[in-house]
C-alpha positions in Angstrom: 120.9 99.6 98.8 120.9 99.0 95.1 122.9 96.0 93.9 118.5 91.1 92.4 111.8 83.6 89.7 109.2 82.2 89.1 108.0 79.7 91.7 107.4 80.2 95.4 108.9 76.8 96.0 111.6 76.7 98.7 113.9 74.3 96.8 117.5 75.4 97.2 117.8 76.9 93.7 114.6 78.9 94.3 115.5 80.6 97.6 117.7 83.6 98.2 119.5 81.8 101.0 122.6 79.6 100.6 121.4 77.2 103.3 118.6 76.8 105.9 121.2 77.6 108.6 121.9 80.9 106.9 118.2 81.7 106.7 118.0 81.0 110.4 121.0 83.3 111.1 119.3 86.1 109.2 116.0 85.5 111.1 117.8 85.4 114.5 119.5 88.8 113.8 116.2 90.4 112.7 114.3 89.0 115.7 117.0 90.2 118.1 117.1 93.7 116.7 113.3 94.0 116.9 113.2 92.5 120.3 115.7 95.2 121.6 113.9 98.1 119.8 112.4 100.3 122.6 109.6 101.7 120.4 106.3 99.9 121.1 105.4 97.9 118.0 103.5 94.9 116.7 104.7 92.2 114.3 102.6 90.1 112.0 102.8 88.1 108.8 100.3 88.6 106.0 100.2 87.2 102.5 100.4 89.5 99.4 100.8 88.3 95.8 101.1 84.8 97.3 104.2 85.7 99.3 104.4 85.6 103.2 105.2 89.2 104.2 106.5 90.2 107.6 105.3 93.6 108.9 106.4 95.8 111.8 103.9 98.4 112.8 104.5 101.3 115.3 103.2 104.8 116.1 99.7 106.0 115.6 97.6 108.4 113.6 95.0 108.5 110.8 97.8 108.5 108.1 100.1 105.6 107.5 103.7 105.7 106.2 104.7 102.5 104.6 108.5 102.1 104.3 110.0 100.0 101.5 113.7 99.1 102.0 116.4 98.8 99.5 118.1 95.7 98.1 119.7 93.5 100.8 118.1 95.4 103.6 115.1 94.7 105.9 112.9 96.4 108.4 115.2 95.6 111.3 118.0 97.5 109.5 115.8 100.6 109.2 115.0 101.1 112.9 116.5 104.6 113.2 114.0 105.7 110.5 111.3 103.7 112.0 111.9 105.4 115.4 111.7 108.9 113.8 108.5 108.0 111.9 106.8 106.4 114.9 107.2 109.6 116.9 105.2 111.5 114.2 102.7 109.0 112.6 101.7 105.4 112.1 104.5 103.5 110.3 104.5 100.1 108.7 107.9 98.5 107.8 107.6 95.3 105.7 110.4 93.0 104.8 110.4 92.6 101.0 109.7 89.1 99.8 112.7 87.8 97.9 115.1 89.9 100.0 116.8 88.9 103.3 114.6 89.3 106.4 111.6 87.6 107.8 109.4 87.5 104.7 109.2 84.8 102.0 112.6 83.6 100.8 111.5 82.6 97.2 113.1 84.5 94.4 110.9 87.1 92.7 110.2 86.4 89.0 113.2 88.0 87.2 111.3 88.6 83.9 108.9 91.0 85.6 110.5 91.9 88.9 109.1 95.4 89.4 105.8 94.5 87.9 105.5 91.7 90.5 106.5 93.9 93.3 104.0 96.6 92.2 101.2 94.1 92.4 102.5 92.9 95.8 102.5 96.4 97.1 99.0 97.1 95.9 97.7 94.1 97.8 99.8 94.9 100.8 98.4 98.5 101.0 94.9 97.2 101.2 95.8 95.0 104.2 97.7 97.5 106.3 95.1 100.4 106.4 91.8 101.7 105.3 93.1 105.2 105.3 95.5 107.3 103.2 99.1 106.0 102.7 102.4 107.6 102.0 105.0 105.3 100.5 108.6 106.0 101.5 110.7 103.9 99.2 114.5 103.7 99.4 116.5 102.5 96.4 114.8 99.3 95.3 111.9 100.4 97.4 111.6 103.6 95.4 111.4 101.6 92.2 108.7 99.4 93.7 106.7 102.5 94.7 106.9 103.8 91.2 105.6 100.5 89.8 102.5 100.5 92.0 99.1 102.1 91.1 97.2 101.7 94.4 94.5 104.3 94.8 94.9 104.6 98.6 98.5 105.9 98.1 98.3 109.7 98.3 102.0 110.5 98.2 105.4 109.0 97.5 108.7 110.0 99.1 111.3 108.4 96.8 114.8 108.3 98.4 117.7 107.5 96.1 115.2 105.7 93.9 116.3 102.9 91.6 114.3 102.2 88.4 114.7 105.6 86.7 118.2 105.5 85.4 121.1 103.0 85.3 123.0 102.8 88.6 126.6 104.1 88.4 129.2 101.7 89.6 132.6 103.5 90.0 135.6 101.1 90.1 136.2 101.7 93.8 132.6 100.5 94.5 133.0 97.5 92.2 136.2 96.5 94.0 134.6 97.0 97.5 131.5 95.1 96.5 133.5 92.2 95.1 135.6 92.1 98.3 132.5 92.1 100.4 131.1 89.1 98.4 134.3 87.1 98.5 135.7 87.8 101.9 132.5 87.9 103.9 134.2 89.6 106.8 133.2 92.6 108.9 136.1 94.7 107.6 134.9 94.3 104.0 131.3 95.1 105.1 132.4 98.2 106.9 134.5 99.4 103.9 131.6 99.0 101.5 129.2 100.7 103.8 131.6 103.7 104.2 131.5 104.1 100.4 127.7 104.2 100.6 127.7 106.9 103.3 128.2 110.6 102.8 131.1 112.6 104.0 131.3 112.6 107.8 129.1 109.6 108.4 130.3 106.2 109.6 128.3 102.9 109.4 126.5 101.7 112.5 128.0 98.5 114.0 124.6 96.9 113.6 124.7 97.5 109.8 128.2 96.1 109.6 127.0 93.0 111.3 124.0 92.8 109.0 125.9 93.2 105.8 128.4 90.5 107.0 125.5 88.1 107.6 124.1 88.9 104.1 127.4 88.3 102.4 127.8 84.9 104.1 124.2 83.6 103.8 122.4 85.4 100.9 122.9 85.0 97.2 123.7 88.4 95.6 121.0 90.3 93.7 121.0 92.7 90.8 119.8 96.1 89.7 116.0 95.8 89.4 115.8 97.3 86.0 113.6 100.1 84.7 110.4 101.1 86.5 107.3 101.7 84.4 105.7 104.6 86.3 102.3 103.5 87.2 100.6 106.8 88.1 101.5 110.4 86.9 99.1 112.4 89.1 100.3 111.3 92.5 102.2 113.8 94.8 105.9 112.9 94.8 109.0 114.1 96.6 112.4 112.7 95.3 115.5 113.0 97.5 119.1 112.0 96.8 122.3 112.5 98.8 124.9 114.8 97.4 127.5 112.0 97.9 125.4 109.1 96.5 127.9 106.9 94.6 125.1 105.0 92.7 122.9 107.9 91.7 124.8 111.1 91.4 122.5 114.1 91.5 123.7 115.5 88.1 122.6 112.3 86.4 119.4 111.7 88.4 118.0 115.3 88.3 117.1 115.5 84.6 115.6 112.0 84.6 113.4 112.9 87.6 112.2 116.1 86.1 111.5 114.5 82.7 109.8 111.4 84.0 108.1 112.6 87.2 107.8 116.3 86.5 109.2 117.3 89.9 112.6 118.8 90.9 115.2 116.6 92.7 115.9 117.5 96.3 119.6 117.1 96.9 120.6 116.6 100.6 124.1 117.8 101.5 126.5 115.5 103.3 124.3 112.4 102.5 125.2 109.3 100.6 123.2 106.4 99.3 122.3 105.4 102.9 120.5 108.6 103.5 117.9 106.7 105.5 120.5 105.9 108.2 122.2 109.3 108.1 119.2 111.7 108.3 116.2 109.7 109.6 114.5 112.7 111.2 114.6 114.8 108.1 113.1 112.0 106.0 110.5 111.4 108.7 109.5 115.0 108.6 109.1 114.8 104.8 107.1 111.6 104.9 104.8 112.6 107.7 104.0 115.9 106.0 105.8 118.2 108.5 108.7 118.8 106.1 106.6 119.6 103.1 107.5 122.8 101.3 
């Protein structure tokens, strides 16, 4: 999702959480979701760019797909995609530091947000595998992938990537986002999520619950800004939903072609939450089975 500091101190004005109780509520939800996930997996915490980073690893294979979530999301909210990937390859799902989840809660330096995340990702890649890596980045995760120049990354699958052009905020989305922030109720979360979905898709109850927790306990974040593309010669696939309210295909396509020199793949009936709508199709792309 694409709506987000200098010190890693956990003083109240340096953390993304409104309170320690709120941080615990977020952690409890994540732990419960992962505990109920039927896919065999391992959890660990590593340190990258000085930030504690929680990882979930599942599946097997010589190639690793590393999934970077969007703003306000976490690994435990991406389990449909994690399930699809684990059936095909080895997958690592980190929680982004400075975003709600089980990683470090300190705010990321706002003056160089994507630069910091790019360095974080480069250090993380070296810790998760000795082999080749595909980065699947959604929204903010896509902008982070573009900002990283790690030699072990052989391919990027950028899904509704931020960082290439300004996000569009139609009035109905602004109203729904404001209502979500102010009301902090499941009905407001469900309404916002419906706008982020494509035609014919409804939000999972788990995501409604997650978004309500985020509204209640997490300080809102902003558009990450422009990504300085770190490597031009890497293989890239860029996907967007035909119904994406933030990144309409007609606006994103020319920027992708001009900046990354690849055509934009537009997925019918998909919205900004394409990762939740079509996890199998994205898993095929990221694992190499869906390459054209």
